Residue, then its C-alpha position, 0 to 999 in steps of 0.5 A: m507482531c513487527k515490535r518496532t513498526k507495532l506492524t499488526h496487519l496489513i490492507f490491500a483491495d481484498d487481501l488482509m495479512i494479519f502478523c503475530k507472534a509465532h506462539e499459540k496463545s497469539i495464535t489462538r488469539v487472532m483466531e478468536v478475532l477471524n471466528h468472530f469477523p462473520d458475526a461482527t461483519g456478515l462477511v466470511a473469510n474463505n479458507d481455501k485462498s488463505s494460508f499461513y506463513c511462518a518462519g524461525v520456528n521448527d517443525e514440529t512447531k510449525k505442525k501445532f500452528i498449523r493445526l489451529t488455524g486450518f490454512l493452507t501452508g504458504t512457504l517463504p519468500i513470495t512475490y506479492l504485487g510484484l515484489p519479494l515477501s521474506s522473513k528477512e530484512w529487504s536487501k539493497v537489491d530488494c531496495h532498487v527493485l521497487v525503486e525502478k518498479i516506482i520509476n518504471r512509468r508503466f507500473l505508475m501509470g497501472m497502479l494509478n489507472q487502477r484506482l482512477n477505475m474505481l473513482a464515481g465519475d460524478e462524487k465531488c472531492n472529499l480532500c478540498v472544499d472546493d467543491q470539485v467533480e473528482t478526476q484523475q486532474q482534479l484529485f492529483v493535481d488541482c486539489t487544494w490538498t494535494r497541492g498543500v502536501q506537494q508543497a510541504l515535501a517540496r520544503w522539505s526535500g528541496i525537489s519541486f513538480r511542475r502542475q501538470t498530469v501525472k503523465q506528463t510529470l512523470q516523463w518530465l521527471k524522465r527527461r530530467n538531467w539529473k542524477k540517478f539518485h535523485k532521479e530515483v528520490a524525485t520520482a519515489i517521492f512522486g508516487a508517494l505523493i500519488y499513493h498517499t493521496w488515494k489513501a487519505r481519500n479513502w480514508k475519508i469516504f470510509r468515514n463519512l467525513k466530509 
């Protein structure tokens, strides 16, 4: 478990990452939960597609942990969703790679289109009370919830975005005659807005909240 952030797990699509302390008690507890998971949900994790990663322990301890989990052994660092994952703290170079990917319009549009393909097409927006059909334009531009978040971000950062489509906003950011750092911050804020809007939308759907 990452102590400062209290990080225990991360979920993306159908991928699940579980973090725990590198000692037998923690790993045993995690395995107890995973073994109970099929009884509670009717779903079974695929051990052949599961991997165990360990850092900061000797080989003998690592072998014992592998026997406890029964998972395949992975080696850090690895690349996930185009980004490096390591047991070490990210350097400035690693962070810059992430910023560059966010700035890259193809990366952001690819991420966005992947999510929009999952929209039902005739469902109403779950984030606002406007009773509008959920589309890319509605969810990320016209939705009153999204506009409220955007206004709050503008007050906090001093960076305002035009009310236009995602593609138009990215083109607008690219044309801005700003210093590189200013442009990177603005693009990162816009990318975070897209991501957290989608996250909030799913949070309400999965909990049947209106």
